[in-house]
C-alpha positions as CSV (number, residue, x, y, z in Angstrom):
1,M,8.5,-1.6,12.5
2,V,5.7,1.0,12.5
3,N,4.9,0.2,8.9
4,K,4.6,-3.5,9.7
5,I,2.3,-2.7,12.6
6,M,0.1,-0.5,10.4
7,E,0.1,-3.1,7.6
8,T,-1.1,-5.8,10.1
9,F,-3.7,-3.5,11.5
10,A,-5.0,-2.6,8.0
11,K,-5.3,-6.3,7.1
12,M,-7.2,-7.1,10.4
13,L,-9.5,-4.1,9.8
14,F,-10.2,-5.3,6.2
15,Q,-11.1,-8.8,7.5
16,I,-13.6,-7.3,10.0
17,T,-15.2,-5.0,7.4
18,E,-14.9,-7.3,4.3
19,P,-18.0,-6.9,2.1
20,E,-20.4,-9.8,1.7
21,N,-20.1,-9.6,-2.1
22,P,-17.5,-12.1,-3.3
23,E,-16.9,-10.1,-6.4
24,A,-15.7,-7.1,-4.3
25,E,-12.2,-5.9,-4.8
26,K,-9.6,-7.6,-2.5
27,P,-6.5,-5.9,-1.4
28,V,-3.3,-6.8,-3.4
29,D,-0.7,-8.6,-1.4
30,E,2.2,-6.9,-3.2
31,D,2.5,-3.1,-2.6
32,P,3.3,-0.9,-5.6
33,M,6.9,0.5,-5.5
34,S,7.9,4.1,-6.3
35,N,9.3,4.8,-9.7
36,C,12.2,6.9,-8.3
37,C,13.8,4.7,-5.6
38,D,12.0,1.4,-6.2
39,A,10.9,1.6,-2.5
40,P,7.4,1.3,-1.0
41,F,5.2,4.4,-0.4
42,T,4.7,5.9,3.0
43,Y,1.7,4.9,5.0
44,P,-1.1,4.3,4.0
45,G,0.5,3.3,0.7
46,W,-0.4,3.9,-2.9
47,P,-2.8,5.5,-4.1
48,D,-3.6,7.3,-0.8
49,S,0.0,8.4,-0.4
50,D,2.3,9.3,-3.3
51,F,5.4,9.9,-1.1
52,C,8.4,7.6,-1.6
53,S,9.5,6.1,1.8
54,E,13.1,6.3,0.7
55,C,13.5,9.9,-0.6
56,H,10.3,11.4,0.8
57,E,9.4,13.0,-2.6
58,H,6.2,12.7,-4.7
59,A,6.5,9.7,-7.0
60,G,4.5,7.5,-9.3
61,I,4.2,3.8,-9.3
62,D,6.9,1.6,-11.0
63,E,5.2,0.2,-14.1
64,D,7.8,-2.7,-14.6
65,E,5.8,-5.0,-12.3
């Protein structure tokens, strides 16, 4: 539940601070999954956190997306 609250807060914060430039990078709706457990990364998510939320080990992104 904490992850959902933080995700909602991050989206609201982005809407408030969204750059005026329409070409600016928008957040991706789909979060990358870890390559070890195919689970999302811990808060705040990839690339700021490289810890798998399932096994709590360092992981890379799953390239099969």
